[in-house]
N, C-alpha and C positions, 0 to 999 in steps of 0.2 A: 320457261319456268314457274313448277306452283308454287304459289305461294298459303299454302296448304303446310302447316306447320307442326310434328306429332312431339308429344311430352310424356317423359316417364314421371313418374312422382309416388317418393317412395315414403311412404305414409306409416303411421307410428301401429296403427290397430287397424281390427278389422270395420268399425263406423268410421272411420277417415277412407276407408277405401270403399262403403258404399257408398259415402256419400260424394266420390268422388266417379264413383261412374251409372251411381242413377241421379244423380241431378247438378252434380258442375259438370261434366262431360258431355251432356246434355247441352245446356247452354252453352257453353263457350264451342259445341261443335258446328252452330251456326254462325259461328266467325272464320270458320275455317281454322281452329284449334283443337287439335288428336291428343285427350286424357288419357291415358291409360297408367290407374294404381296399381300400384305392387307393397305386400308387408315389408318393413326391415325385418330380415334374416334370421330367424332365433332358433340356430339348430342345437334343441335338447334342452332350450328353454319355452317358457309359457308365463304370458303376462306381460305390461309395458314397460318394463326395466330396457325402455332404449337410453342407449347411449352410442357418441360416433363412434367409437371403437368397432362398434357391430354393422355402423350404417357405413360405416367406410367400402369393407367388401362388396354392399348393392352400390353403391357409386363407381366404385371402379370398374365393376361389371357391365351398370347400364354408363358411362363414360366411352367406354372400349367395344361399342356397340357403335351403328353408322354416326358417321361426325356432321346428319342433319339432322340430325336430333337431339331435343332438350331434355335436359336432369333436375328435380325438382323437388324442394320435400315437405311434409307440412307434420311436423312434429308442435307438441305443447310447448312450451316455456314451462309450464308450471309440473313441477315434479320430474324436470331435467336430471340430471344429476353429472353426468360430464359429459359437459358438448364447447367446442369452443366459443371461447368471449363469456360464455356465464360468470367466471371471475372479473369480467370487466366494466359490469354494470352494474354502476352505483346505486347507492343504496336509495329509494323512494324515487328512483327511475322512471320514467314516465312512459307507456308505452311504445311511443316511437323511438325510443331513445332503446327501449330493453331487443325491441324488434333491429335497428339499423344497430346496434351494436354488438348480436350474435350473425344478425345475418353479415355481415362484412366479418368478420373473424371467419367464418365458416366460409366461406367464398376466399379468402385468403392462403384460407389451409387447404383448403379441396385442389388451389390452380397449383398450390405447391408442391403437395403428394403427388397427382399425376402427369405432369410437363409433355407434352404434345398429344392432350387430350382435344384442347381447345376449351379448357376449362370456363376459362373468364366469360369467357364467347357463348359457351353452352349451360353451364351450370348457375340456375336461378336459386336461390335455397330461400323458404319459411320459415318461421319457427311463428306457429300461436299463440296469440297472449292474450289473457291467458290460458286458452286451453279452447281446444275445440267449442264445448259446450258454451264456450261466452259469445258463439252464433248464432246459438237459438236464445238470446235476448233481442234478437234483430227487432222481435215485433212482440211485445206487451202482451198485447190482447190475442193472438194465438197461441203465446209461450201458458198462458195463464189454463185458456179455454182447456188447452190438450190437458193440464195438468188438475186442471177441477178447485181451481184458487181463486181469490182477490186475484183481479186487473192490478187496483193498486199495490197487491206486495213487490209485485216486479217491478214496478212503471219507477216504486222507489227506491230500488236497489237502482236501477238504470240513473235514477235523478242525482242517485247520493256520490256515484262512480262517474258520471260525465258521460259517457261509453259503455257497449258491449266487452271494449276489448279494454277497459279501462276497471272492470270488477277485477275484485282485489287478489292477491298473489299471496292464500294466507290460506290454513291448512283448516279452519271455519268459515273462511268467505269467497273461498275460492268457486269459481261457476259452479262446477260438480256437486262441491259440497252443499251450494244453496238449492243446489234443482234435487238432490237427498233430501233435506231437510220437509222441501215440499212434495217430494214422493207420498202416496202411502203408505209404501212399507218400508221406508227411508230408506229406500235405493231405486233412483231415475236407470231406465233403462234405455241407456245408451245409444246401444245398437237398433233400438226397435224402435222404442218413444222419442228417442233425437232426432231421427231419421224423417220419421212422422212430422215430425213439426220444422224440422226445415224444408223441407218438398211443400209443406205448405207454404212460410216463408216467402221460398223463392231467391233467387239466386241475389235477385235484384234489389230487393230489399237490404239484405243482408250486408249486400256490397256498399248501400247508404249510411246505414252503419255503424261500419268496423272498418274505415280508410284505410289499415295496414291489408287485410284481406283485398280490398277490392286494389289497391298500388300491387299487390301481386299477377292477379290478374289481369292490370293494364299493361304491367310489363310484355305479358303475351301477345296482347294485343300489338301493342306498339312492335312486339319479333313478328306478330305478324304482316304489320300494313312494311314494312321493310325498314323499320328504323333502330337500328340494331346501334 
């Protein structure tokens, strides 16, 4: 029996898809974990309006496939308006509380919606707290260097918040908004500059700085080793 596992990641947008295909998939591929990314189906729509009602279709389609594949999500917490568990997150919750609440509510709903698809074993939800851009704060020097700003600006934010995943979920202080403010034209180029920065930082550094992201990958590593 092969100990190679296959994972289908349903992602929010093009940047997350590129991140998985170019950076994450090669990294975990060496660990006998194959991951491919597919964007949330958006019939007739464009933009980042990610809702569970739309992701549900993708989840159902992929859970219908071979029972030896695993399905995951890569969805931003920041800006998501309709998703299981959102209304259960307490005010001023810590990142681990946010992720735990939403991931568990999502898992329970998917298991309930798709009986007979072994979702309790095969579905591993992941919500990025607070958003993908937080991962780019995993190395202050690299991020500052790519943006052409003083490293102390980035280091101060990380120090004040505690870690990249703790950077505020706020219209003015979310990771993406901070990156916009530091960018020459007031708009951070997530799909190009973001991927370049993530590639230079590397997955190991991101895992060290972002425990929720690390825990997500650790789960697949455990599955691959047979600890289900």
